[in-house]
C-alpha beads as a LAMMPS data file, in Angstrom:
LAMMPS data file: protein, C-alpha beads

277 atoms
276 bonds

1 atom types
1 bond types

-500.0 500.0 xlo xhi
-500.0 500.0 ylo yhi
-500.0 500.0 zlo zhi

Masses

1 110.0

Atoms # bond

1 1 1 0.000 0.000 0.000
2 1 1 1.218 3.477 -0.911
3 1 1 0.147 6.591 0.985
4 1 1 0.168 9.872 -0.916
5 1 1 -1.784 13.088 -1.280
6 1 1 -3.627 14.473 -4.307
7 1 1 -4.508 18.110 -4.909
8 1 1 -8.227 18.320 -5.624
9 1 1 -10.067 21.606 -6.190
10 1 1 -7.333 23.449 -4.279
11 1 1 -7.461 21.007 -1.354
12 1 1 -5.425 18.002 -0.248
13 1 1 -6.895 14.508 -0.259
14 1 1 -5.034 11.715 1.536
15 1 1 -5.080 8.462 -0.430
16 1 1 -4.130 4.892 0.476
17 1 1 -3.485 3.039 -2.790
18 1 1 -3.205 -0.765 -2.787
19 1 1 -2.052 -2.099 -6.168
20 1 1 -3.868 -4.746 -8.169
21 1 1 -4.576 -5.751 -11.766
22 1 1 -8.369 -5.328 -11.655
23 1 1 -10.556 -2.451 -10.585
24 1 1 -9.929 0.149 -9.475
25 1 1 -12.177 0.145 -6.419
26 1 1 -12.653 3.547 -4.777
27 1 1 -13.423 2.873 -1.087
28 1 1 -15.206 5.708 0.749
29 1 1 -15.652 5.658 4.529
30 1 1 -18.476 6.812 6.772
31 1 1 -19.316 9.981 8.672
32 1 1 -16.490 10.088 11.245
33 1 1 -14.165 7.614 9.572
34 1 1 -10.931 7.722 7.578
35 1 1 -9.359 5.508 4.931
36 1 1 -8.346 3.144 7.747
37 1 1 -11.996 2.198 8.320
38 1 1 -11.923 0.410 4.965
39 1 1 -9.053 -1.840 6.123
40 1 1 -10.795 -5.201 5.713
41 1 1 -11.954 -4.362 2.191
42 1 1 -8.478 -3.229 1.121
43 1 1 -6.969 -6.294 2.792
44 1 1 -9.418 -8.693 1.132
45 1 1 -9.548 -7.277 -2.382
46 1 1 -6.222 -5.452 -2.670
47 1 1 -3.607 -7.295 -4.693
48 1 1 -6.250 -8.723 -6.984
49 1 1 -7.972 -5.347 -7.379
50 1 1 -6.433 -1.918 -7.111
51 1 1 -8.144 -0.447 -4.030
52 1 1 -7.957 3.298 -3.436
53 1 1 -9.199 4.369 -0.004
54 1 1 -9.502 8.068 0.822
55 1 1 -9.709 10.416 3.770
56 1 1 -12.661 12.628 2.923
57 1 1 -12.038 16.295 3.626
58 1 1 -12.386 17.127 7.292
59 1 1 -11.014 13.728 8.300
60 1 1 -7.615 12.152 8.796
61 1 1 -4.831 13.914 6.920
62 1 1 -6.957 15.564 4.236
63 1 1 -7.759 19.290 4.160
64 1 1 -10.515 20.738 6.329
65 1 1 -14.063 20.514 4.990
66 1 1 -15.929 23.641 3.910
67 1 1 -18.211 25.330 6.434
68 1 1 -21.173 24.375 4.236
69 1 1 -19.862 20.865 3.668
70 1 1 -22.205 18.131 2.454
71 1 1 -22.310 14.732 0.806
72 1 1 -22.715 16.572 -2.505
73 1 1 -19.463 18.524 -1.993
74 1 1 -17.665 15.296 -1.106
75 1 1 -19.025 13.832 -4.342
76 1 1 -17.475 16.797 -6.166
77 1 1 -14.146 15.917 -4.531
78 1 1 -14.380 12.270 -5.563
79 1 1 -15.187 13.259 -9.148
80 1 1 -12.155 15.559 -9.211
81 1 1 -9.987 12.873 -7.593
82 1 1 -10.938 10.389 -10.309
83 1 1 -9.966 12.957 -12.927
84 1 1 -6.662 13.761 -11.199
85 1 1 -5.748 10.064 -10.995
86 1 1 -6.922 9.501 -14.593
87 1 1 -9.367 6.792 -13.535
88 1 1 -11.983 6.219 -16.215
89 1 1 -14.052 3.198 -15.107
90 1 1 -14.125 3.030 -11.307
91 1 1 -15.950 0.633 -9.034
92 1 1 -17.352 2.589 -6.089
93 1 1 -17.578 1.004 -2.642
94 1 1 -19.095 3.247 0.009
95 1 1 -19.915 2.632 3.654
96 1 1 -22.681 4.643 5.361
97 1 1 -22.046 8.287 4.359
98 1 1 -19.639 6.909 1.765
99 1 1 -22.548 5.022 0.213
100 1 1 -24.540 8.251 -0.154
101 1 1 -21.518 9.895 -1.776
102 1 1 -20.858 6.909 -4.040
103 1 1 -24.473 6.886 -5.230
104 1 1 -24.265 10.585 -6.107
105 1 1 -21.032 10.036 -8.059
106 1 1 -22.511 7.034 -9.893
107 1 1 -25.558 9.128 -10.830
108 1 1 -23.265 11.699 -12.444
109 1 1 -20.708 9.393 -14.044
110 1 1 -22.021 6.835 -16.580
111 1 1 -18.606 5.163 -16.784
112 1 1 -18.847 3.715 -13.251
113 1 1 -18.485 -0.086 -13.567
114 1 1 -20.314 -1.021 -10.403
115 1 1 -21.617 0.449 -7.158
116 1 1 -21.487 -1.228 -3.732
117 1 1 -23.612 0.392 -1.025
118 1 1 -22.714 -0.761 2.485
119 1 1 -25.757 0.323 4.518
120 1 1 -26.187 3.805 3.097
121 1 1 -28.009 5.786 0.388
122 1 1 -31.314 5.255 2.194
123 1 1 -34.116 7.674 2.982
124 1 1 -33.000 9.315 6.246
125 1 1 -35.383 9.970 9.145
126 1 1 -35.316 11.182 12.758
127 1 1 -34.402 7.627 13.743
128 1 1 -30.773 8.063 12.657
129 1 1 -30.332 11.270 14.659
130 1 1 -31.082 9.443 17.917
131 1 1 -28.293 6.965 17.251
132 1 1 -25.631 9.097 15.547
133 1 1 -25.622 12.432 17.362
134 1 1 -24.821 11.136 20.883
135 1 1 -21.651 9.474 19.538
136 1 1 -20.188 12.708 18.139
137 1 1 -19.260 14.347 21.443
138 1 1 -15.717 12.989 21.373
139 1 1 -14.958 15.084 18.303
140 1 1 -15.036 18.416 20.157
141 1 1 -13.434 17.220 23.415
142 1 1 -9.855 17.786 24.578
143 1 1 -7.888 14.731 25.719
144 1 1 -4.797 14.416 27.906
145 1 1 -3.085 12.020 25.524
146 1 1 -3.591 9.885 22.470
147 1 1 -4.170 6.966 24.820
148 1 1 -6.894 8.897 26.654
149 1 1 -8.756 9.412 23.372
150 1 1 -8.341 5.749 22.468
151 1 1 -9.760 4.609 25.818
152 1 1 -12.778 6.893 25.503
153 1 1 -13.378 5.685 21.945
154 1 1 -13.076 2.096 23.124
155 1 1 -15.886 2.700 25.641
156 1 1 -18.132 4.148 22.921
157 1 1 -17.606 1.225 20.573
158 1 1 -18.092 -1.284 23.371
159 1 1 -21.583 0.176 23.821
160 1 1 -22.169 -0.305 20.103
161 1 1 -21.437 -4.025 20.285
162 1 1 -17.956 -3.777 18.743
163 1 1 -15.087 -5.963 19.946
164 1 1 -11.848 -3.985 20.301
165 1 1 -8.959 -5.144 18.097
166 1 1 -5.550 -3.963 16.930
167 1 1 -7.245 -2.685 13.763
168 1 1 -9.571 -0.498 15.840
169 1 1 -6.615 0.674 17.924
170 1 1 -4.863 1.815 14.747
171 1 1 -8.025 3.537 13.491
172 1 1 -8.505 5.451 16.750
173 1 1 -4.870 6.522 17.015
174 1 1 -5.018 7.955 13.489
175 1 1 -8.098 10.052 14.280
176 1 1 -6.326 12.384 16.747
177 1 1 -3.461 14.844 16.830
178 1 1 -1.671 16.979 19.409
179 1 1 -2.674 20.669 19.436
180 1 1 -2.025 23.438 21.984
181 1 1 -0.914 21.085 24.735
182 1 1 -3.749 18.585 24.402
183 1 1 -4.982 15.910 21.993
184 1 1 -8.080 16.317 19.850
185 1 1 -9.909 14.655 16.998
186 1 1 -8.727 15.921 13.607
187 1 1 -12.337 16.660 12.603
188 1 1 -14.525 19.652 13.458
189 1 1 -17.806 18.655 15.092
190 1 1 -19.911 21.368 13.426
191 1 1 -18.769 20.237 9.975
192 1 1 -19.337 16.574 10.763
193 1 1 -22.861 17.559 11.792
194 1 1 -23.300 19.518 8.552
195 1 1 -22.338 16.416 6.578
196 1 1 -24.801 14.344 8.607
197 1 1 -27.621 16.835 8.075
198 1 1 -27.016 16.652 4.326
199 1 1 -28.178 13.007 4.392
200 1 1 -31.675 14.494 4.568
201 1 1 -31.162 16.226 1.201
202 1 1 -30.506 12.893 -0.493
203 1 1 -33.567 11.885 -2.517
204 1 1 -33.347 8.325 -3.875
205 1 1 -36.094 8.852 -6.456
206 1 1 -33.983 11.651 -7.991
207 1 1 -30.567 9.999 -7.719
208 1 1 -31.480 6.361 -8.380
209 1 1 -32.815 6.583 -11.951
210 1 1 -29.555 8.202 -13.070
211 1 1 -27.504 5.207 -11.888
212 1 1 -27.049 2.865 -14.840
213 1 1 -24.393 0.453 -13.530
214 1 1 -25.033 -2.752 -11.537
215 1 1 -25.570 -2.030 -7.826
216 1 1 -25.113 -4.209 -4.737
217 1 1 -26.863 -3.001 -1.590
218 1 1 -25.685 -4.692 1.617
219 1 1 -28.117 -4.031 4.462
220 1 1 -27.023 -4.396 8.104
221 1 1 -29.966 -5.723 10.114
222 1 1 -28.117 -6.209 13.408
223 1 1 -28.908 -4.241 16.545
224 1 1 -26.320 -1.646 17.593
225 1 1 -25.712 -2.646 21.193
226 1 1 -29.034 -1.938 22.919
227 1 1 -30.226 0.165 19.959
228 1 1 -32.009 -0.929 16.785
229 1 1 -30.326 -0.952 13.343
230 1 1 -29.243 2.454 12.032
231 1 1 -31.542 2.052 9.036
232 1 1 -34.605 -0.128 8.710
233 1 1 -35.001 -2.182 5.552
234 1 1 -38.068 -0.081 4.754
235 1 1 -35.772 2.969 4.530
236 1 1 -34.386 1.429 1.329
237 1 1 -37.691 0.935 -0.472
238 1 1 -37.301 4.115 -2.528
239 1 1 -33.667 3.291 -3.271
240 1 1 -34.577 -0.202 -4.452
241 1 1 -37.464 1.065 -6.594
242 1 1 -35.405 3.848 -8.172
243 1 1 -32.315 1.889 -9.246
244 1 1 -32.984 -0.422 -12.159
245 1 1 -30.091 -2.871 -11.675
246 1 1 -29.936 -3.424 -7.920
247 1 1 -29.363 -6.576 -5.877
248 1 1 -29.922 -6.562 -2.100
249 1 1 -28.090 -8.742 0.434
250 1 1 -28.989 -8.758 4.139
251 1 1 -26.192 -9.175 6.689
252 1 1 -26.633 -10.049 10.344
253 1 1 -23.932 -7.501 11.189
254 1 1 -24.797 -4.200 12.749
255 1 1 -23.927 -0.987 10.940
256 1 1 -20.501 -0.549 12.558
257 1 1 -19.492 -4.201 12.402
258 1 1 -19.574 -3.856 8.610
259 1 1 -16.203 -2.096 8.727
260 1 1 -14.837 -2.888 12.197
261 1 1 -15.023 -6.662 11.774
262 1 1 -13.981 -8.998 8.968
263 1 1 -17.420 -10.279 7.969
264 1 1 -17.528 -13.124 5.471
265 1 1 -21.303 -12.709 5.118
266 1 1 -20.467 -9.333 3.533
267 1 1 -17.140 -9.985 1.839
268 1 1 -18.438 -13.070 0.004
269 1 1 -21.365 -11.369 -1.785
270 1 1 -19.154 -8.369 -2.530
271 1 1 -16.584 -10.730 -4.072
272 1 1 -19.287 -12.429 -6.164
273 1 1 -20.646 -9.074 -7.298
274 1 1 -17.176 -7.937 -8.354
275 1 1 -16.658 -11.179 -10.230
276 1 1 -19.747 -10.553 -12.334
277 1 1 -18.740 -7.045 -13.443

Bonds

1 1 1 2
2 1 2 3
3 1 3 4
4 1 4 5
5 1 5 6
6 1 6 7
7 1 7 8
8 1 8 9
9 1 9 10
10 1 10 11
11 1 11 12
12 1 12 13
13 1 13 14
14 1 14 15
15 1 15 16
16 1 16 17
17 1 17 18
18 1 18 19
19 1 19 20
20 1 20 21
21 1 21 22
22 1 22 23
23 1 23 24
24 1 24 25
25 1 25 26
26 1 26 27
27 1 27 28
28 1 28 29
29 1 29 30
30 1 30 31
31 1 31 32
32 1 32 33
33 1 33 34
34 1 34 35
35 1 35 36
36 1 36 37
37 1 37 38
38 1 38 39
39 1 39 40
40 1 40 41
41 1 41 42
42 1 42 43
43 1 43 44
44 1 44 45
45 1 45 46
46 1 46 47
47 1 47 48
48 1 48 49
49 1 49 50
50 1 50 51
51 1 51 52
52 1 52 53
53 1 53 54
54 1 54 55
55 1 55 56
56 1 56 57
57 1 57 58
58 1 58 59
59 1 59 60
60 1 60 61
61 1 61 62
62 1 62 63
63 1 63 64
64 1 64 65
65 1 65 66
66 1 66 67
67 1 67 68
68 1 68 69
69 1 69 70
70 1 70 71
71 1 71 72
72 1 72 73
73 1 73 74
74 1 74 75
75 1 75 76
76 1 76 77
77 1 77 78
78 1 78 79
79 1 79 80
80 1 80 81
81 1 81 82
82 1 82 83
83 1 83 84
84 1 84 85
85 1 85 86
86 1 86 87
87 1 87 88
88 1 88 89
89 1 89 90
90 1 90 91
91 1 91 92
92 1 92 93
93 1 93 94
94 1 94 95
95 1 95 96
96 1 96 97
97 1 97 98
98 1 98 99
99 1 99 100
100 1 100 101
101 1 101 102
102 1 102 103
103 1 103 104
104 1 104 105
105 1 105 106
106 1 106 107
107 1 107 108
108 1 108 109
109 1 109 110
110 1 110 111
111 1 111 112
112 1 112 113
113 1 113 114
114 1 114 115
115 1 115 116
116 1 116 117
117 1 117 118
118 1 118 119
119 1 119 120
120 1 120 121
121 1 121 122
122 1 122 123
123 1 123 124
124 1 124 125
125 1 125 126
126 1 126 127
127 1 127 128
128 1 128 129
129 1 129 130
130 1 130 131
131 1 131 132
132 1 132 133
133 1 133 134
134 1 134 135
135 1 135 136
136 1 136 137
137 1 137 138
138 1 138 139
139 1 139 140
140 1 140 141
141 1 141 142
142 1 142 143
143 1 143 144
144 1 144 145
145 1 145 146
146 1 146 147
147 1 147 148
148 1 148 149
149 1 149 150
150 1 150 151
151 1 151 152
152 1 152 153
153 1 153 154
154 1 154 155
155 1 155 156
156 1 156 157
157 1 157 158
158 1 158 159
159 1 159 160
160 1 160 161
161 1 161 162
162 1 162 163
163 1 163 164
164 1 164 165
165 1 165 166
166 1 166 167
167 1 167 168
168 1 168 169
169 1 169 170
170 1 170 171
171 1 171 172
172 1 172 173
173 1 173 174
174 1 174 175
175 1 175 176
176 1 176 177
177 1 177 178
178 1 178 179
179 1 179 180
180 1 180 181
181 1 181 182
182 1 182 183
183 1 183 184
184 1 184 185
185 1 185 186
186 1 186 187
187 1 187 188
188 1 188 189
189 1 189 190
190 1 190 191
191 1 191 192
192 1 192 193
193 1 193 194
194 1 194 195
195 1 195 196
196 1 196 197
197 1 197 198
198 1 198 199
199 1 199 200
200 1 200 201
201 1 201 202
202 1 202 203
203 1 203 204
204 1 204 205
205 1 205 206
206 1 206 207
207 1 207 208
208 1 208 209
209 1 209 210
210 1 210 211
211 1 211 212
212 1 212 213
213 1 213 214
214 1 214 215
215 1 215 216
216 1 216 217
217 1 217 218
218 1 218 219
219 1 219 220
220 1 220 221
221 1 221 222
222 1 222 223
223 1 223 224
224 1 224 225
225 1 225 226
226 1 226 227
227 1 227 228
228 1 228 229
229 1 229 230
230 1 230 231
231 1 231 232
232 1 232 233
233 1 233 234
234 1 234 235
235 1 235 236
236 1 236 237
237 1 237 238
238 1 238 239
239 1 239 240
240 1 240 241
241 1 241 242
242 1 242 243
243 1 243 244
244 1 244 245
245 1 245 246
246 1 246 247
247 1 247 248
248 1 248 249
249 1 249 250
250 1 250 251
251 1 251 252
252 1 252 253
253 1 253 254
254 1 254 255
255 1 255 256
256 1 256 257
257 1 257 258
258 1 258 259
259 1 259 260
260 1 260 261
261 1 261 262
262 1 262 263
263 1 263 264
264 1 264 265
265 1 265 266
266 1 266 267
267 1 267 268
268 1 268 269
269 1 269 270
270 1 270 271
271 1 271 272
272 1 272 273
273 1 273 274
274 1 274 275
275 1 275 276
276 1 276 277
């Protein structure tokens, strides 16, 4: 894997590029994630496929997001990144917010080979706010050390039914930096919230008909700790009706286990979908 930065629309995008003969797969993380959240997908498909994982702006080592950031602006960045890297026929793999972004890009770019939606690109409701917003407090907090942040993050994920691993340790350590004598998340909470609020501007019946490539939707039906799934299957009815070439697979994982665990019930159908492209 090679780490490098790309200048996109006057901003810096951090890229993790795993070589491979097929693809390329553009892997796009969720709301508070970074390229490291897509570890198991890069690990599984990299080498066979070229897998390019990104830090969206406002995360990791990419430039700060705009004040009026949104999933649509991130889609602009991905479009410009594809142009900068001279990628003509991408496969888009998006998790959560990354799925919304990937769907927008696929609706604009007829040359997309295939689209994989990992529990995203649904019709958002008040239900998601009750689950997502309470978990964002760590973003604006100050921490005594990197280890302090990691321990607090570990507690949050434990409540979400996630088993802590070395992969999660690496993800958490990458999310923070030292600033003014303390440690803090690299993201800005108000801009993360702006991105989240933009989910509600995503209209499947407008986006879906413009997507012409094959689509795999992987739905996570598992409970998130003591909470229900982030999306209900009914939240995807408009998405499924609007996209002409869509296949749906249901996983027993919860939303976060889709990226924080190596799930064969997800990786296998993704592999089969890729094989048919």
